[in-house]
Legacy VTK file of the C-alpha trace (Angstrom):
# vtk DataFile Version 3.0
C-alpha trace
ASCII
DATASET POLYDATA
POINTS 188 float
6.163 8.731 5.774
3.033 9.536 7.807
1.757 13.115 8.130
-1.413 14.718 9.357
-3.796 16.262 6.838
-3.328 19.593 8.636
0.456 19.496 8.112
0.176 18.368 4.484
-2.292 21.160 3.779
-0.402 23.905 5.634
2.968 23.013 4.115
1.557 22.100 0.659
3.527 18.860 0.903
3.870 16.189 -1.762
5.670 13.888 0.715
8.443 13.157 -1.759
12.207 12.971 -1.477
13.622 15.898 -3.472
17.273 14.961 -2.843
18.447 12.383 -5.444
21.045 10.929 -3.036
18.293 9.992 -0.557
16.349 8.210 -3.290
19.517 6.414 -4.439
20.234 5.277 -0.860
16.720 3.811 -0.609
17.166 1.929 -3.885
20.582 0.640 -2.721
18.835 -0.789 0.377
16.318 -2.614 -1.852
13.497 -0.129 -1.250
11.396 1.878 -3.682
12.939 5.266 -4.533
10.055 7.050 -2.801
8.395 5.964 0.452
4.716 5.155 0.797
2.876 8.411 1.557
0.450 8.075 4.485
-2.083 10.744 5.379
-3.817 10.907 8.791
-7.188 12.620 9.255
-9.308 12.042 12.336
-12.259 14.057 11.042
-12.257 12.750 7.481
-12.708 16.293 6.203
-10.032 16.249 3.558
-9.631 18.227 0.369
-9.019 16.118 -2.711
-7.332 19.209 -4.175
-4.252 18.910 -1.936
-0.956 19.130 -3.838
-0.146 15.634 -2.529
-2.885 14.108 -4.709
-1.546 15.809 -7.843
1.736 13.858 -7.706
1.885 10.188 -8.682
5.503 9.217 -7.847
4.482 6.993 -4.884
1.304 5.350 -3.576
-0.858 7.182 -1.030
-2.682 5.649 1.938
-5.283 7.663 3.864
-6.305 6.777 7.423
-9.530 8.403 8.528
-11.941 8.424 11.408
-15.566 7.438 10.873
-16.651 10.955 9.871
-15.386 10.952 6.282
-18.205 11.933 3.915
-18.947 9.231 1.306
-18.375 11.662 -1.592
-14.899 12.493 -0.221
-14.079 8.811 0.193
-15.269 8.012 -3.342
-13.114 10.813 -4.793
-10.066 9.788 -2.707
-10.305 6.122 -3.687
-9.433 7.127 -7.261
-6.057 8.412 -6.003
-5.331 6.535 -2.767
-6.036 3.517 -0.608
-8.494 4.667 2.066
-8.792 2.975 5.460
-11.538 4.116 7.819
-11.169 3.200 11.476
-13.534 0.426 12.580
-14.150 2.045 15.968
-15.144 5.533 17.061
-11.553 6.732 17.099
-8.604 6.306 14.828
-5.692 4.766 16.754
-1.959 4.664 15.966
-1.803 0.959 16.853
-4.515 0.059 14.319
-2.995 2.229 11.582
0.488 0.768 12.079
-0.939 -2.751 12.056
-2.747 -2.042 8.767
0.431 -0.597 7.232
2.398 -3.687 8.247
-0.214 -6.236 7.121
-1.359 -4.654 3.860
1.617 -2.606 2.726
4.641 -4.403 4.233
5.707 -1.317 6.194
8.195 -1.955 9.017
9.244 1.622 9.837
7.336 4.897 9.713
8.644 8.450 9.718
6.082 10.634 11.486
5.899 14.112 9.918
2.969 15.559 11.803
2.728 18.370 14.266
2.569 18.251 18.041
-0.942 16.841 18.247
-0.069 13.837 16.095
3.220 13.296 17.953
1.415 13.387 21.309
-1.115 10.801 20.100
1.631 8.429 18.926
3.705 9.002 22.107
0.679 8.334 24.342
0.136 5.067 22.433
3.846 4.193 22.857
4.292 4.002 19.090
7.421 6.164 18.800
10.831 4.619 19.394
13.054 7.432 18.093
12.670 11.187 18.098
14.644 13.485 15.789
14.871 17.083 16.981
16.513 20.013 15.280
17.619 22.870 17.500
17.908 26.253 15.826
18.901 29.663 17.241
15.386 31.060 17.595
13.326 31.391 20.757
9.591 31.977 20.605
6.556 31.022 22.610
3.836 32.248 24.863
1.004 30.872 26.957
-0.801 29.655 23.832
2.333 28.633 21.905
2.494 25.147 20.451
4.771 22.739 22.309
6.505 19.593 21.053
3.333 17.656 21.888
0.767 20.169 20.670
-1.086 22.931 22.444
-0.577 23.265 26.217
-2.994 21.008 28.075
-3.099 17.528 29.497
0.123 15.690 30.181
1.038 12.385 28.566
-0.182 9.336 30.565
3.399 8.803 31.769
6.760 10.379 31.100
8.965 9.168 28.273
12.678 8.816 28.933
15.079 9.698 26.137
18.764 9.018 25.557
20.867 10.814 23.007
21.834 8.551 20.104
23.475 11.077 17.813
24.138 14.800 17.509
25.472 16.758 14.545
25.931 20.489 14.125
25.571 22.051 10.684
25.936 25.810 10.589
23.833 27.275 13.380
21.536 24.245 13.661
22.015 21.122 15.775
20.418 17.878 14.599
19.753 15.315 17.334
18.388 11.778 17.407
16.969 10.340 20.636
16.016 6.787 21.626
12.793 6.651 23.656
11.970 4.358 26.559
8.519 4.322 28.114
7.785 3.869 31.781
5.905 0.696 32.589
2.264 1.370 33.339
1.161 -0.319 36.579
-1.210 -3.161 35.693
-2.437 -3.867 39.207
-0.670 -7.257 39.267
2.550 -7.995 41.157
LINES 1 189
188 0 1 2 3 4 5 6 7 8 9 10 11 12 13 14 15 16 17 18 19 20 21 22 23 24 25 26 27 28 29 30 31 32 33 34 35 36 37 38 39 40 41 42 43 44 45 46 47 48 49 50 51 52 53 54 55 56 57 58 59 60 61 62 63 64 65 66 67 68 69 70 71 72 73 74 75 76 77 78 79 80 81 82 83 84 85 86 87 88 89 90 91 92 93 94 95 96 97 98 99 100 101 102 103 104 105 106 107 108 109 110 111 112 113 114 115 116 117 118 119 120 121 122 123 124 125 126 127 128 129 130 131 132 133 134 135 136 137 138 139 140 141 142 143 144 145 146 147 148 149 150 151 152 153 154 155 156 157 158 159 160 161 162 163 164 165 166 167 168 169 170 171 172 173 174 175 176 177 178 179 180 181 182 183 184 185 186 187
């Protein structure tokens, strides 16, 4: 599970699986009961007092941009594996490659907000999107959209096809397969 530091802080997340049946299903598939917990912070300004760091049920990996203060990194390394981006910006491709090479991760559940989703969509690193529809309408000119605050568009549109839909009470849970448009390379 990968979440932004902003989401983990705002929701006081531990990034665990509180439902025993979900943990049992993971074990039945040959996985650890709890998934690897991955934290994303572009700025590197991260509180070591987050609730996440107080729980030891699963390993934690932190991906950070270059700006992480050395004292923060030193404190985090006592509780987590810390990877700082080698370039000026932290990229989804690099982070996913590191997770695969060093932690054996093949699938990632992205639990961030719109800004993180937009970054991973723009990098073509999302192949499925799970959306829950609930009977509430809100918004405004500064309201957060699925891909963050209103602003620039994605580099190209992303096509989606419905894979599954299930209604429970007043909510509708959907799962969508994503297909990216080919970006013109200049060659024919």
